[in-house]
N, C-alpha and C positions, 0 to 999 in steps of 0.2 A: 097834933103830931104824929098819929098813927099812918094819914095819907100819906104826910110828906116821906114817914121812911117808907112806904109802900112803893111810893114814885122812885125815889132814891134806890132802893133795892131791885126796883124793874128797869131803871135806865141802866144801873150796872152789867147787869144780864144781858141786856141788848147790846150795851157797848161793848162789852166781852165776847157776846156770839159776833158780831161784826168784824171784829179785830181778829178774831182767830179763825175767819172763815176760810183764810187763806191754807190753813192747816189740811181742809179738806179738797184741797186741790186748785182754789181759786184765789190766788194772791191779788191783794185790794194794791191799786195804784196811790201812786203817792198823793193825788188830789183827795181822793177817796178818806184817805188818812186822816189830812189834814180837815177835811170837813167831819170827819169823826172828832178830830182834837178838838175844835171849834164848839162843837155842838157839847161836848164831853164838859168843857170847861163853860158854855152859857150855862148849863144845869147847874154846876156848883157854885156860880155867881150868883142864880136863882134861890139858892139854898144858902146865901150871905156866908160862902167860903172866904171871902174877903176879910168877914169877920170872925167867923168859927174857925176859921184854920187857915192862917196868914201865909204859913210858912208852904203846907203844899200846894195853897193856890196860887203863891208868888213861883213856885217851882213849875207847876202846869202852864203858866203865862209865858215865863221864860224860855221853856222846851217849845212852846208853839211857836213863837219869834224865832228861834234857832232854825225849826222846821221851816218856817214860810222863808227865811235868809237862803238856807242851803238850797233849797228848790228852787228859790229865782236864780242862783248861780249853776243849776241844772246837778246840782249834787243829789239824784234821784235817791241812792240809798241812805246817805247821809239825814237827807228831809223826812225819808218812813221812818227812819230810828226816832230822829227827835220826836213828829209826830206820835209815836207806840209810847215814849217817854210822857208827852205831855198826856194822853189820854189817862194814863198809869197814874201819874201824880193828882189830876182830877179826881180819879175812882179815890184815892187814898184821902184826898179833900174830903170828898162824900162818905168816907168811912168814918174820918174825924167826926165828921157833923153828926153821921147816923149814930155814932156810940156816945158822945156828949164829953169826947177827950181825947187823948192823943193815941194815934195808932200809926207807928213808925217801922 
């Protein structure tokens, strides 16, 4: 279990670094944010978020779908915002799994 916690913590830091990289001068594109959201959700599912953190998992997936839909309609800013929310909820799912309980 220690290995899983370490992977989850490391992933969270990597995602946080990537998502916040715009703060140091490079703004991420909507495509990069969609990729990060997809990766975050994939890792959360690999950690069994659908079983251990179903609420957070569902929110992450819902925001990811919103992000894809908004981006397909060329609503780039809405797509970015929804992608960031999807990443946030995926990280919350990982936090719930890591803590063994609810973190809301």
